[in-house]
All heavy atoms as an XYZ file, in Angstrom:
973
protein
N      27.628     -2.083    -21.130
C      28.249     -0.811    -21.182
C      28.278     -0.302    -22.653
O      28.618     -1.075    -23.568
C      29.675     -0.830    -20.658
C      30.389      0.483    -20.659
C      31.712      0.446    -19.799
O      31.892     -0.552    -19.112
N      32.508      1.425    -19.977
N      27.873      0.964    -22.861
C      27.827      1.519    -24.239
C      29.069      2.378    -24.495
O      29.405      3.131    -23.661
C      26.539      2.356    -24.352
C      26.446      3.001    -25.700
C      25.311      1.465    -24.166
N      29.595      2.152    -25.694
C      30.777      3.007    -26.133
C      30.235      3.972    -27.269
O      29.530      3.485    -28.208
C      31.805      2.148    -26.770
C      33.004      2.855    -27.180
N      33.806      3.711    -26.374
C      33.581      2.994    -28.434
C      34.799      4.238    -27.094
N      34.640      3.837    -28.304
N      30.484      5.217    -27.088
C      29.927      6.243    -28.007
C      30.992      7.042    -28.721
O      32.014      7.412    -28.095
C      29.077      7.222    -27.168
C      27.938      6.564    -26.358
C      27.304      7.634    -25.452
C      26.926      5.990    -27.265
N      30.807      7.203    -29.994
C      31.766      7.941    -30.846
C      31.032      8.945    -31.693
O      30.180      8.587    -32.522
C      32.610      7.039    -31.780
C      33.554      7.804    -32.559
C      33.364      6.019    -30.927
N      31.373     10.257    -31.545
C      30.687     11.335    -32.301
C      31.484     11.666    -33.551
O      32.711     11.436    -33.591
C      30.586     12.613    -31.421
C      29.869     12.408    -30.094
C      30.786     12.221    -28.979
O      31.921     11.686    -29.170
O      30.440     12.520    -27.816
N      30.801     12.222    -34.469
C      31.411     12.686    -35.710
C      30.462     13.775    -36.340
O      29.358     13.910    -35.894
C      31.596     11.569    -36.687
O      30.373     10.987    -37.074
N      31.035     14.512    -37.304
C      30.249     15.478    -38.023
C      30.498     16.893    -37.671
O      29.894     17.785    -38.311
N      31.326     17.121    -36.731
C      31.601     18.566    -36.336
C      32.424     19.240    -37.433
O      32.931     18.617    -38.393
N      32.609     20.554    -37.284
C      33.375     21.249    -38.220
C      33.276     22.780    -38.118
O      32.658     23.218    -37.093
N      33.821     23.491    -39.049
C      33.799     24.977    -39.068
C      32.708     25.366    -40.056
O      32.863     25.033    -41.247
C      35.119     25.540    -39.344
C      35.201     27.079    -39.634
C      34.834     27.800    -38.361
C      36.652     27.383    -40.062
N      31.747     26.133    -39.649
C      30.677     26.598    -40.569
C      30.476     28.089    -40.282
O      30.957     28.664    -39.295
C      29.347     25.846    -40.419
C      29.559     24.384    -40.775
C      28.821     25.989    -38.973
N      29.714     28.700    -41.169
C      29.325     30.094    -41.015
C      27.914     30.199    -40.378
O      27.123     29.265    -40.408
C      29.357     30.867    -42.315
C      30.657     30.959    -42.959
C      30.659     31.825    -44.172
O      29.630     31.855    -44.934
N      31.744     32.535    -44.464
N      27.672     31.325    -39.710
C      26.383     31.578    -39.128
C      25.316     31.362    -40.140
O      25.437     31.791    -41.325
C      26.324     33.008    -38.557
N      24.256     30.644    -39.733
C      23.195     30.378    -40.702
C      23.268     29.050    -41.409
O      22.241     28.557    -41.917
N      24.395     28.416    -41.316
C      24.597     27.146    -41.939
C      24.028     26.050    -41.121
O      23.569     26.259    -39.979
C      26.108     26.876    -42.152
C      26.674     27.652    -43.310
O      25.915     28.329    -44.046
O      27.905     27.678    -43.431
N      24.088     24.816    -41.622
C      23.603     23.627    -40.969
C      24.697     22.574    -40.826
O      25.637     22.541    -41.612
C      22.380     22.992    -41.739
O      21.280     23.881    -41.791
N      24.558     21.765    -39.785
C      25.478     20.614    -39.628
C      24.654     19.472    -39.071
O      23.645     19.743    -38.321
C      26.553     20.939    -38.609
C      27.908     21.496    -39.027
C      28.790     21.772    -37.878
C      28.562     20.616    -40.057
N      25.013     18.249    -39.354
C      24.467     17.120    -38.684
C      25.528     16.331    -38.004
O      26.483     15.827    -38.579
C      23.720     16.192    -39.663
C      22.881     15.114    -38.966
C      22.056     14.237    -39.834
N      22.788     13.121    -40.395
C      22.206     11.999    -40.808
N      20.911     11.800    -40.611
N      22.980     11.043    -41.293
N      25.331     16.212    -36.635
C      26.233     15.400    -35.841
C      25.689     13.961    -35.813
O      24.479     13.795    -35.719
C      26.386     15.981    -34.438
C      26.830     17.451    -34.394
C      27.009     17.840    -32.875
C      28.111     17.681    -35.167
N      26.636     13.058    -35.711
C      26.251     11.597    -35.537
C      26.963     11.037    -34.389
O      28.060     11.476    -33.994
C      26.599     10.881    -36.857
O      25.997     11.362    -37.974
N      26.283     10.052    -33.786
C      26.878      9.372    -32.639
C      26.675      7.852    -32.828
O      25.506      7.422    -32.944
C      26.224      9.789    -31.370
S      26.720      8.877    -29.906
N      27.724      7.168    -33.012
C      27.707      5.688    -33.197
C      27.905      4.989    -31.833
O      28.837      5.263    -31.157
C      28.741      5.273    -34.161
N      27.031      4.064    -31.561
C      27.064      3.313    -30.269
C      27.435      1.873    -30.608
O      27.128      1.313    -31.590
C      25.736      3.331    -29.542
N      28.206      1.310    -29.587
C      28.619     -0.111    -29.671
C      28.546     -0.576    -28.272
O      28.720      0.107    -27.281
C      29.928     -0.263    -30.364
O      30.949      0.375    -29.552
N      28.272     -1.956    -28.185
C      28.208     -2.539    -26.852
C      26.890     -2.231    -26.189
O      26.224     -1.321    -26.579
N      26.559     -2.990    -25.145
C      25.295     -2.722    -24.457
C      24.102     -2.979    -25.274
O      24.157     -3.442    -26.405
N      22.922     -2.688    -24.695
C      21.649     -2.777    -25.401
C      21.195     -1.373    -25.728
O      20.481     -0.735    -24.916
C      20.644     -3.493    -24.514
O      21.160     -4.771    -24.102
C      19.312     -3.740    -25.351
N      21.655     -0.893    -26.868
C      21.458      0.541    -27.224
C      20.051      0.899    -27.103
O      19.669      2.049    -26.661
C      21.986      0.791    -28.617
C      21.764      2.163    -29.097
C      22.505      3.227    -28.618
C      20.845      2.417    -30.144
C      22.288      4.497    -29.093
C      20.588      3.703    -30.581
C      21.389      4.764    -30.059
N      19.075      0.078    -27.514
C      17.668      0.450    -27.517
C      17.054      0.596    -26.131
O      15.933      0.933    -26.002
C      16.863     -0.668    -28.296
O      17.065     -1.944    -27.736
N      17.875      0.350    -25.085
C      17.429      0.562    -23.712
C      17.978      1.857    -23.105
O      17.788      2.105    -21.923
C      17.781     -0.650    -22.827
O      17.074     -1.827    -23.218
N      18.683      2.616    -23.961
C      19.362      3.800    -23.453
C      18.700      5.078    -23.960
O      18.580      5.286    -25.187
C      20.811      3.824    -23.829
C      21.705      2.826    -23.106
C      21.707      1.460    -23.366
C      22.405      3.258    -21.944
C      22.437      0.567    -22.664
C      23.140      2.382    -21.202
C      23.146      1.091    -21.644
O      23.891      0.122    -20.855
N      18.239      5.943    -23.016
C      17.891      7.296    -23.415
C      19.191      7.998    -23.804
O      20.208      7.810    -23.179
C      17.226      8.001    -22.269
N      19.122      8.820    -24.814
C      20.322      9.451    -25.318
C      20.199     11.003    -25.264
O      19.072     11.533    -25.334
C      20.592      9.014    -26.736
C      20.793      7.521    -26.912
S      22.276      6.917    -26.000
C      23.546      7.787    -26.868
N      21.282     11.662    -25.332
C      21.277     13.082    -25.307
C      22.499     13.692    -25.931
O      23.509     12.995    -26.203
N      22.427     14.985    -26.248
C      23.540     15.773    -26.683
C      23.761     16.874    -25.650
O      22.811     17.535    -25.250
C      23.282     16.373    -28.057
C      23.269     15.426    -29.181
C      22.259     14.681    -29.778
C      24.465     14.973    -29.885
N      22.690     13.842    -30.723
C      24.064     13.970    -30.853
C      25.836     15.230    -29.829
C      24.955     13.333    -31.709
C      26.712     14.601    -30.677
C      26.234     13.643    -31.618
N      24.960     17.015    -25.274
C      25.375     18.018    -24.320
C      26.590     18.781    -24.931
O      27.354     18.181    -25.716
C      25.859     17.397    -23.027
C      24.624     16.746    -22.268
C      26.560     18.402    -22.070
C      24.317     15.334    -22.696
N      26.753     20.039    -24.696
C      27.828     20.819    -25.226
C      28.551     21.594    -24.217
O      28.019     21.899    -23.164
C      27.362     21.737    -26.352
C      26.422     22.928    -25.839
C      25.887     23.670    -27.059
N      25.021     24.753    -26.637
C      24.313     25.515    -27.382
N      24.303     25.249    -28.740
N      23.589     26.508    -26.962
N      29.776     21.899    -24.498
C      30.660     22.755    -23.581
C      31.318     23.758    -24.441
O      32.127     23.444    -25.272
C      31.652     21.927    -22.819
C      32.602     22.761    -22.010
C      33.540     21.924    -21.149
N      32.884     21.545    -19.976
C      33.419     20.772    -18.987
N      34.651     20.354    -19.115
N      32.743     20.379    -17.900
N      30.931     25.010    -24.157
C      31.566     26.121    -24.832
C      32.795     26.528    -24.086
O      32.897     26.238    -22.882
C      30.598     27.301    -24.874
N      33.781     27.186    -24.759
C      34.991     27.597    -24.096
C      34.762     28.401    -22.816
O      33.965     29.389    -22.849
C      35.728     28.464    -25.168
C      35.202     27.957    -26.422
C      33.734     27.587    -26.171
N      35.332     27.972    -21.763
C      35.181     28.708    -20.466
C      33.894     28.542    -19.750
O      33.626     29.252    -18.791
N      33.045     27.656    -20.238
C      31.712     27.529    -19.657
C      31.459     26.048    -19.140
O      32.173     25.124    -19.525
C      30.609     27.902    -20.636
C      30.637     29.355    -21.030
C      29.433     29.701    -21.918
C      29.374     31.219    -22.258
N      28.205     31.569    -23.019
N      30.404     25.906    -18.368
C      30.025     24.610    -17.899
C      29.338     23.841    -19.029
O      28.904     24.443    -20.016
C      29.103     24.668    -16.722
C      29.722     25.392    -15.504
C      30.693     24.529    -14.819
O      30.544     23.290    -14.809
O      31.779     25.047    -14.364
N      29.274     22.453    -18.819
C      28.522     21.698    -19.810
C      27.086     22.070    -19.765
O      26.520     22.478    -18.764
C      28.629     20.201    -19.417
C      30.027     19.589    -19.642
C      30.032     18.174    -19.263
N      29.707     18.000    -17.821
C      29.657     16.814    -17.188
N      29.904     15.680    -17.925
N      29.340     16.720    -15.908
N      26.467     22.059    -20.940
C      25.102     22.545    -21.140
C      24.254     21.476    -21.822
O      24.684     20.998    -22.848
C      25.065     23.883    -21.945
C      23.699     24.409    -22.245
C      23.771     25.533    -23.261
O      24.694     25.636    -24.019
O      22.708     26.267    -23.320
N      23.147     21.133    -21.281
C      22.251     20.202    -21.925
C      21.738     20.844    -23.177
O      21.345     22.014    -23.269
C      21.062     19.873    -20.971
C      19.904     19.214    -21.686
C      19.977     17.818    -21.896
C      18.839     19.910    -22.147
C      18.927     17.225    -22.607
C      17.813     19.271    -22.759
C      17.810     17.931    -22.996
N      21.614     20.046    -24.298
C      21.148     20.537    -25.534
C      19.857     19.847    -25.982
O      18.812     20.510    -26.260
C      22.199     20.364    -26.651
C      21.647     20.707    -28.017
C      23.460     21.073    -26.332
N      19.890     18.515    -26.001
C      18.658     17.751    -26.459
C      18.701     16.315    -25.942
O      19.779     15.817    -25.664
C      18.606     17.780    -27.982
N      17.516     15.770    -25.822
C      17.386     14.410    -25.277
C      16.338     13.687    -26.064
O      15.378     14.247    -26.605
C      17.002     14.359    -23.805
N      16.514     12.343    -26.214
C      15.523     11.526    -26.817
C      15.359     10.217    -26.068
O      16.368      9.629    -25.503
C      15.948     11.241    -28.256
C      14.853     10.539    -29.094
C      17.246     10.488    -28.362
C      15.045     10.495    -30.608
N      14.218      9.695    -25.899
C      13.901      8.513    -25.201
C      14.419      7.282    -25.997
O      14.664      7.438    -27.241
C      12.396      8.326    -24.903
O      11.676      8.286    -26.167
N      14.429      6.097    -25.365
C      15.038      5.028    -26.148
C      14.038      4.532    -27.257
O      14.490      3.923    -28.257
C      15.474      3.830    -25.279
C      14.541      3.055    -24.406
C      14.478      3.090    -23.067
C      13.577      2.090    -24.807
N      13.561      2.204    -22.577
C      12.970      1.561    -23.644
C      13.188      1.513    -26.043
C      12.005      0.561    -23.673
C      12.194      0.595    -26.031
C      11.630      0.122    -24.918
N      12.767      4.825    -27.103
C      11.831      4.496    -28.157
C      11.824      5.487    -29.267
O      11.331      5.266    -30.391
C      10.432      4.376    -27.581
O       9.965      5.723    -27.254
N      12.376      6.687    -29.003
C      12.326      7.753    -29.969
C      11.110      8.502    -29.994
O      10.925      9.469    -30.799
N      10.139      8.136    -29.162
C       8.792      8.789    -29.180
C       8.766     10.083    -28.435
O       7.853     10.883    -28.678
C       7.778      7.809    -28.543
C       7.483      6.641    -29.500
C       6.929      5.463    -28.720
N       5.903      5.672    -27.707
C       5.569      4.781    -26.874
N       6.093      3.570    -26.852
N       4.609      5.058    -25.930
N       9.705     10.380    -27.577
C       9.773     11.668    -26.910
C      11.054     12.329    -27.039
O      12.096     11.678    -27.096
C       9.477     11.450    -25.381
O      10.304     10.424    -24.861
C       7.992     11.005    -25.208
N      11.029     13.619    -27.132
C      12.252     14.464    -27.262
C      12.065     15.644    -26.403
O      10.944     16.060    -26.023
C      12.501     14.832    -28.676
O      11.374     15.620    -29.139
C      12.809     13.661    -29.567
N      13.211     16.274    -26.154
C      13.234     17.530    -25.308
C      14.381     18.343    -25.700
O      15.517     17.796    -25.956
C      13.240     17.192    -23.821
C      13.085     18.394    -22.895
C      11.879     18.938    -22.671
C      14.245     18.945    -22.334
C      11.752     20.061    -21.863
C      14.122     20.086    -21.493
C      12.899     20.615    -21.269
O      12.741     21.686    -20.489
N      14.264     19.674    -25.707
C      15.281     20.586    -26.133
C      15.527     21.739    -25.140
O      14.586     22.165    -24.541
C      14.952     21.187    -27.534
C      14.790     20.146    -28.631
C      13.534     19.596    -28.862
C      15.887     19.746    -29.347
C      13.450     18.633    -29.916
C      15.797     18.795    -30.320
C      14.499     18.178    -30.609
O      14.364     17.322    -31.609
N      16.725     22.122    -25.119
C      17.013     23.357    -24.393
C      16.380     24.539    -25.126
O      16.248     24.503    -26.357
C      18.539     23.571    -24.312
N      15.955     25.572    -24.359
C      15.333     26.686    -24.995
C      16.188     27.364    -26.085
O      15.642     27.890    -26.995
N      17.493     27.345    -25.875
C      18.371     28.078    -26.688
C      18.472     27.392    -28.140
O      18.940     28.009    -29.085
C      19.798     28.148    -26.156
O      20.281     26.825    -25.880
N      18.051     26.134    -28.239
C      18.113     25.406    -29.527
C      16.815     25.036    -30.064
O      16.752     24.517    -31.186
C      19.130     24.214    -29.454
C      20.409     24.622    -28.881
C      18.441     23.153    -28.640
N      15.756     25.074    -29.302
C      14.406     24.639    -29.733
C      14.009     25.364    -31.027
O      14.168     26.556    -31.101
C      13.485     24.882    -28.657
C      12.144     24.182    -28.819
C      11.261     24.273    -27.525
C      10.023     23.489    -27.737
N       9.111     23.552    -26.527
N      13.574     24.563    -31.953
C      13.167     25.112    -33.229
C      14.281     25.144    -34.251
O      14.034     25.326    -35.471
N      15.537     25.012    -33.839
C      16.659     25.004    -34.700
C      17.319     23.620    -34.794
O      17.816     23.228    -35.871
C      17.735     26.008    -34.270
C      17.194     27.456    -34.261
C      18.285     28.422    -34.029
N      18.971     28.200    -32.743
C      20.241     28.020    -32.532
N      21.036     27.896    -33.615
N      20.750     27.858    -31.327
N      17.320     22.843    -33.682
C      18.018     21.592    -33.644
C      16.955     20.474    -33.551
O      15.875     20.684    -32.891
C      18.872     21.486    -32.379
C      20.142     22.345    -32.435
C      20.308     23.324    -33.363
C      21.157     22.208    -31.445
C      21.424     24.158    -33.377
C      22.250     23.005    -31.414
C      22.406     23.920    -32.410
N      17.294     19.301    -34.089
C      16.460     18.169    -34.035
C      17.271     16.916    -33.749
O      18.248     16.599    -34.345
C      15.751     17.894    -35.366
O      14.953     19.101    -35.727
C      14.786     16.727    -35.282
N      16.843     16.209    -32.644
C      17.524     14.989    -32.203
C      16.702     13.840    -32.756
O      15.455     13.833    -32.759
C      17.698     14.885    -30.735
C      18.539     13.701    -30.293
C      16.364     14.884    -30.015
C      18.987     13.692    -28.829
N      17.438     12.784    -33.228
C      16.766     11.599    -33.724
C      17.638     10.378    -33.455
O      18.809     10.524    -33.119
C      16.433     11.722    -35.243
O      17.591     11.897    -35.977
N      17.055      9.197    -33.670
C      17.890      7.995    -33.389
C      17.373      6.899    -34.357
O      16.261      6.838    -34.756
C      17.834      7.576    -31.947
C      16.447      7.042    -31.539
C      16.457      6.821    -30.016
N      17.391      5.747    -29.599
C      17.813      5.592    -28.373
N      17.467      6.446    -27.407
N      18.543      4.528    -28.043
N      18.297      5.973    -34.647
C      17.995      4.811    -35.434
C      18.512      3.577    -34.614
O      19.752      3.305    -34.602
C      18.662      4.886    -36.787
C      18.262      3.720    -37.673
O      17.988      2.573    -37.184
O      18.322      3.874    -38.888
N      17.628      2.940    -33.916
C      18.029      1.852    -32.977
C      18.615      0.625    -33.799
O      19.521     -0.034    -33.270
C      16.886      1.396    -32.116
C      16.571      2.364    -31.057
O      17.400      3.282    -30.702
N      15.390      2.281    -30.462
N      18.144      0.428    -34.949
C      18.658     -0.668    -35.764
C      20.162     -0.434    -36.142
O      20.937     -1.392    -36.211
C      17.812     -0.897    -37.025
N      20.446      0.787    -36.382
C      21.843      1.144    -36.733
C      22.662      1.625    -35.530
O      23.880      1.854    -35.686
C      21.899      2.251    -37.767
C      21.255      1.944    -39.093
C      21.323      3.057    -40.100
C      20.721      2.678    -41.436
N      20.765      3.841    -42.395
N      22.065      1.651    -34.358
C      22.721      2.124    -33.144
C      23.342      3.534    -33.316
O      24.507      3.742    -33.034
C      23.839      1.153    -32.684
C      23.232     -0.193    -32.293
C      24.346     -1.069    -31.676
C      23.722     -2.376    -31.072
N      24.811     -3.219    -30.428
N      22.502      4.445    -33.898
C      22.970      5.752    -34.133
C      21.978      6.807    -33.526
O      20.836      6.615    -33.438
C      23.002      6.041    -35.703
C      24.000      5.185    -36.438
S      25.698      5.588    -36.082
C      25.810      7.242    -36.798
N      22.634      7.935    -33.123
C      21.870      9.120    -32.673
C      22.360     10.267    -33.483
O      23.613     10.308    -33.804
C      22.130      9.434    -31.210
C      21.332     10.603    -30.731
C      21.681      8.153    -30.383
N      21.490     11.211    -33.853
C      21.808     12.305    -34.688
C      21.373     13.592    -34.080
O      20.427     13.654    -33.264
C      21.172     12.175    -36.052
C      21.407     10.888    -36.710
C      20.485      9.827    -36.701
C      22.581     10.630    -37.461
C      20.721      8.636    -37.322
C      22.846      9.452    -38.124
C      21.953      8.420    -37.993
O      22.141      7.248    -38.674
N      22.061     14.671    -34.410
C      21.621     16.015    -34.035
C      21.744     16.883    -35.253
O      22.813     17.207    -35.704
C      22.460     16.587    -32.906
C      21.981     17.922    -32.372
C      20.694     17.761    -31.670
C      23.062     18.516    -31.453
N      20.550     17.203    -35.837
C      20.561     18.095    -36.988
C      20.454     19.568    -36.456
O      19.565     19.854    -35.704
C      19.255     17.777    -37.803
C      19.121     18.746    -38.916
C      20.220     18.580    -39.991
O      20.576     17.479    -40.367
N      20.679     19.740    -40.596
N      21.424     20.288    -36.905
C      21.568     21.684    -36.362
C      21.351     22.673    -37.513
O      22.204     22.635    -38.514
C      22.914     21.870    -35.706
C      23.236     20.866    -34.586
S      24.692     21.251    -33.635
C      25.969     20.975    -34.916
N      20.362     23.451    -37.452
C      20.083     24.378    -38.542
C      20.220     25.838    -37.885
O      20.195     26.026    -36.739
C      18.658     24.203    -39.051
C      18.495     22.857    -39.737
O      19.435     22.281    -40.255
N      17.257     22.353    -39.669
N      20.311     26.805    -38.847
C      20.381     28.218    -38.464
C      21.434     28.410    -37.346
O      21.174     28.999    -36.323
C      19.044     28.728    -38.004
O      18.077     28.558    -39.016
N      22.606     27.896    -37.555
C      23.616     27.938    -36.496
C      24.072     29.323    -36.188
O      24.101     30.191    -37.117
C      24.831     27.077    -36.904
C      24.579     25.576    -36.710
C      25.605     24.741    -37.512
C      24.738     25.190    -35.226
N      24.355     29.597    -34.922
C      24.776     30.884    -34.463
C      26.186     30.771    -33.850
O      26.582     29.686    -33.390
C      23.793     31.414    -33.371
C      22.388     31.392    -33.842
C      21.451     31.881    -32.667
C      20.028     31.869    -33.054
N      19.125     32.255    -31.965
N      26.931     31.899    -33.790
C      28.264     31.829    -33.139
C      28.170     31.293    -31.762
O      29.121     30.566    -31.307
C      28.711     33.243    -33.227
C      28.065     33.837    -34.425
C      26.659     33.190    -34.470
N      27.162     31.533    -31.020
C      27.029     31.136    -29.597
C      26.780     29.572    -29.539
O      26.768     29.030    -28.440
C      25.920     31.822    -28.907
C      24.577     31.838    -29.578
C      24.388     33.152    -30.389
O      25.319     33.607    -31.100
O      23.313     33.753    -30.272
N      26.609     28.928    -30.695
C      26.542     27.448    -30.700
C      27.872     26.772    -30.732
O      27.977     25.572    -30.643
C      25.675     26.952    -31.903
C      24.274     27.386    -31.848
O      23.666     27.326    -30.753
O      23.715     27.718    -32.890
N      28.920     27.655    -30.865
C      30.294     27.078    -30.851
C      30.555     26.346    -29.564
O      30.453     26.918    -28.481
C      31.312     28.210    -31.100
O      30.986     28.765    -32.381
C      32.723     27.735    -30.957
N      30.976     25.121    -29.671
C      31.253     24.298    -28.501
C      31.759     22.889    -28.911
O      31.731     22.561    -30.117
C      29.966     24.147    -27.639
N      32.228     22.135    -27.929
C      32.420     20.737    -28.170
C      31.129     20.047    -27.793
O      30.565     20.306    -26.744
C      33.499     20.183    -27.244
C      33.692     18.651    -27.458
C      34.808     20.864    -27.544
N      30.611     19.181    -28.730
C      29.368     18.508    -28.559
C      29.598     17.079    -28.195
O      30.331     16.342    -28.893
C      28.500     18.635    -29.857
C      27.902     19.987    -29.990
C      28.614     21.089    -30.331
C      26.527     20.171    -29.795
C      28.077     22.364    -30.474
C      25.911     21.435    -29.952
C      26.701     22.435    -30.268
O      26.133     23.717    -30.382
N      28.919     16.655    -27.132
C      29.072     15.327    -26.662
C      27.769     14.539    -26.754
O      26.745     15.056    -26.468
C      29.492     15.329    -25.097
C      30.826     15.974    -24.849
C      30.849     17.333    -24.576
C      31.996     15.249    -24.902
C      32.065     17.964    -24.275
C      33.221     15.870    -24.650
C      33.205     17.219    -24.322
O      34.403     17.784    -24.034
N      27.889     13.286    -27.180
C      26.799     12.344    -27.168
C      26.881     11.600    -25.756
O      27.933     11.234    -25.364
C      26.947     11.410    -28.322
S      25.846     10.002    -28.369
N      25.688     11.421    -25.182
C      25.680     10.732    -23.859
C      24.468      9.781    -23.797
O      23.463      9.985    -24.421
C      25.656     11.727    -22.761
N      24.602      8.755    -22.941
C      23.544      7.836    -22.824
C      23.290      7.398    -21.356
O      24.227      7.496    -20.559
N      22.111      6.936    -21.058
C      21.730      6.519    -19.744
C      20.652      5.448    -19.849
O      19.714      5.657    -20.591
C      21.245      7.680    -18.919
C      21.035      7.312    -17.376
O      21.978      6.604    -16.903
O      20.023      7.678    -16.796
N      20.840      4.337    -19.126
C      19.845      3.290    -19.147
C      18.509      3.735    -18.490
O      18.527      4.309    -17.463
C      20.314      2.056    -18.356
C      19.332      0.944    -18.255
C      19.178      0.058    -19.320
C      18.571      0.783    -17.125
C      18.208     -0.932    -19.235
C      17.647     -0.227    -17.041
C      17.496     -1.102    -18.122
N      17.440      3.523    -19.208
C      16.072      3.782    -18.650
C      15.188      2.627    -18.937
O      15.250      2.016    -19.955
C      15.486      5.094    -19.227
O      15.420      4.909    -20.653
C      16.355      6.279    -18.983
N      14.265      2.391    -17.983
C      13.237      1.276    -18.127
C      12.094      1.741    -18.965
O      11.538      0.930    -19.719
C      12.819      0.773    -16.760
C      13.841     -0.010    -16.052
C      13.400     -0.608    -14.827
N      14.179     -1.718    -14.306
C      15.399     -1.503    -13.724
N      15.804     -0.302    -13.489
N      16.090     -2.444    -13.300
N      11.723      2.944    -18.881
C      10.540      3.450    -19.628
C      10.920      3.814    -21.081
O      11.938      4.435    -21.308
C       9.973      4.667    -18.881
O       8.980      5.312    -19.774
N      10.092      3.396    -22.008
C      10.440      3.743    -23.400
C      10.176      5.185    -23.750
O      10.689      5.645    -24.792
C       9.398      2.902    -24.170
C       8.275      2.689    -23.230
C       8.898      2.542    -21.877
N       9.616      5.934    -22.803
C       9.461      7.378    -23.128
C      10.215      8.269    -22.191
O      10.118      9.481    -22.270
C       7.928      7.764    -23.139
C       7.279      7.484    -21.767
C       7.203      7.022    -24.223
C       5.890      8.071    -21.620
N      10.962      7.731    -21.312
C      11.739      8.484    -20.329
C      12.854      9.312    -21.026
O      13.476      8.844    -21.907
C      12.317      7.594    -19.265
N      13.001     10.539    -20.571
C      14.018     11.410    -21.056
C      15.035     11.708    -19.935
O      14.654     11.754    -18.704
C      13.449     12.759    -21.544
C      12.522     12.607    -22.763
C      11.704     13.854    -22.861
C      13.349     12.361    -24.005
N      16.242     11.976    -20.288
C      17.308     12.345    -19.352
C      17.717     13.768    -19.721
O      18.301     13.992    -20.791
C      18.495     11.431    -19.393
C      19.535     11.855    -18.346
C      18.001      9.974    -19.029
N      17.364     14.758    -18.903
C      17.623     16.124    -19.237
C      18.587     16.808    -18.340
O      18.855     18.018    -18.433
C      16.293     16.897    -19.198
O      15.710     16.875    -17.899
C      15.278     16.307    -20.228
N      19.167     16.042    -17.445
C      20.181     16.577    -16.485
C      21.538     16.001    -16.861
O      21.703     14.775    -16.957
C      19.815     16.258    -15.064
O      18.531     16.751    -14.663
C      20.887     16.833    -14.098
N      22.479     16.899    -17.063
C      23.797     16.484    -17.525
C      24.410     15.385    -16.661
O      24.962     14.354    -17.177
C      24.735     17.703    -17.627
C      26.119     17.271    -17.937
C      24.260     18.628    -18.692
N      24.306     15.578    -15.357
C      24.986     14.657    -14.472
C      24.376     13.327    -14.369
O      24.934     12.341    -13.743
C      25.051     15.314    -13.026
C      25.782     16.559    -12.989
N      27.146     16.679    -13.344
C      25.363     17.852    -12.753
C      27.498     17.996    -13.230
N      26.435     18.685    -12.932
N      23.183     13.101    -14.923
C      22.478     11.816    -14.889
C      23.048     10.862    -15.920
O      22.843      9.639    -15.875
C      21.030     11.970    -15.077
C      20.340     12.610    -13.901
C      18.828     12.704    -14.106
O      18.304     12.148    -15.075
O      18.131     13.295    -13.252
N      23.742     11.367    -16.915
C      24.253     10.524    -17.997
C      25.443      9.621    -17.504
O      26.383     10.227    -16.959
C      24.600     11.282    -19.192
C      23.435     11.736    -19.987
C      22.936     13.056    -19.900
C      22.744     10.833    -20.836
C      21.849     13.457    -20.646
C      21.617     11.255    -21.585
C      21.168     12.523    -21.507
O      20.060     12.922    -22.205
N      25.416      8.417    -17.839
C      26.510      7.496    -17.321
C      27.573      7.268    -18.393
O      28.745      6.973    -18.028
C      25.962      6.142    -16.962
C      25.123      6.240    -15.705
O      25.431      7.038    -14.835
O      24.207      5.404    -15.533
N      27.230      7.402    -19.626
C      28.088      7.046    -20.719
C      28.275      8.244    -21.672
O      27.331      8.958    -22.052
C      27.628      5.874    -21.528
C      27.453      4.647    -20.625
C      26.184      4.263    -20.219
C      28.573      3.908    -20.254
C      26.012      3.226    -19.380
C      28.432      2.810    -19.407
C      27.128      2.452    -19.002
O      27.025      1.373    -18.119
N      29.530      8.550    -22.034
C      29.871      9.717    -22.815
C      30.837      9.398    -23.935
O      31.703      8.537    -23.812
C      30.586     10.753    -21.925
C      29.699     11.334    -20.871
C      29.297     10.743    -19.666
C      29.078     12.599    -20.895
N      28.473     11.589    -18.950
C      28.306     12.744    -19.655
C      28.985     13.627    -21.761
C      27.527     13.863    -19.377
C      28.286     14.786    -21.496
C      27.553     14.905    -20.266
N      30.621     10.133    -25.037
C      31.628     10.086    -26.129
C      32.733     11.013    -25.814
O      32.786     11.679    -24.851
N      33.697     11.087    -26.801
C      34.889     11.970    -26.664
C      34.621     13.340    -27.100
O      35.427     14.254    -26.795
C      36.024     11.341    -27.461
C      36.075     11.702    -28.940
C      35.042     11.049    -29.766
O      34.357     10.121    -29.304
N      34.896     11.521    -31.005
N      33.525     13.583    -27.821
C      33.182     14.957    -28.241
C      33.613     15.285    -29.664
O      34.555     14.694    -30.229
N      32.903     16.211    -30.315
C      33.253     16.697    -31.606
C      33.076     18.204    -31.582
O      32.101     18.702    -31.107
C      32.413     16.019    -32.732
O      32.889     16.436    -34.021
C      30.918     16.338    -32.577
N      34.059     18.900    -32.225
C      34.089     20.410    -32.182
C      33.200     20.961    -33.208
O      33.291     20.548    -34.360
C      35.492     20.877    -32.354
C      35.637     22.414    -32.403
C      35.378     23.069    -31.047
O      35.952     22.664    -30.045
N      34.609     24.093    -31.055
N      32.353     21.930    -32.831
C      31.543     22.694    -33.743
C      31.922     24.130    -33.569
O      31.858     24.637    -32.464
C      30.057     22.487    -33.521
C      29.245     23.460    -34.335
C      29.630     21.136    -33.788
N      32.329     24.779    -34.613
C      32.734     26.172    -34.553
C      31.888     26.950    -35.618
O      31.893     26.570    -36.795
C      34.180     26.339    -34.901
O      34.995     25.626    -33.948
C      34.611     27.849    -34.806
N      31.201     28.018    -35.145
C      30.293     28.790    -36.049
C      30.934     30.199    -36.088
O      31.015     30.898    -35.096
C      28.888     28.862    -35.522
C      28.002     29.575    -36.497
C      28.351     27.427    -35.305
N      31.284     30.582    -37.273
C      31.929     31.935    -37.444
C      30.817     32.910    -37.845
O      29.833     32.561    -38.514
C      32.974     31.889    -38.519
O      32.465     31.579    -39.762
N      31.024     34.160    -37.444
C      30.005     35.189    -37.742
C      30.239     35.855    -39.036
O      31.211     35.684    -39.729
C      29.998     36.221    -36.571
O      31.316     36.818    -36.461
């Protein structure tokens, strides 16, 4: 079982950048596909980005593609989300999530498929 803790959220202005971090403990982190999911006020959870356990494949929601980058460091048991050119509509609680996968290139792009979740970190983008 993997325990996930996010950090790095905050209040920024439109156009700024932030890097979110997710620290994992327990389990075999290198066997977990990871993702970032967000929930804006009054809205459902929304998939943002995913990365395979090898790090060789990634996938992004259309709303963040070209602005956000997901990465991981299996030796440090960390997952990151670099967010550039932030917009007010990116305001949300961002969650790190993980799911065991056998394939080193498998991605998990459906919110409900993730088994393990962090507590979330708030990102607020002012206009």
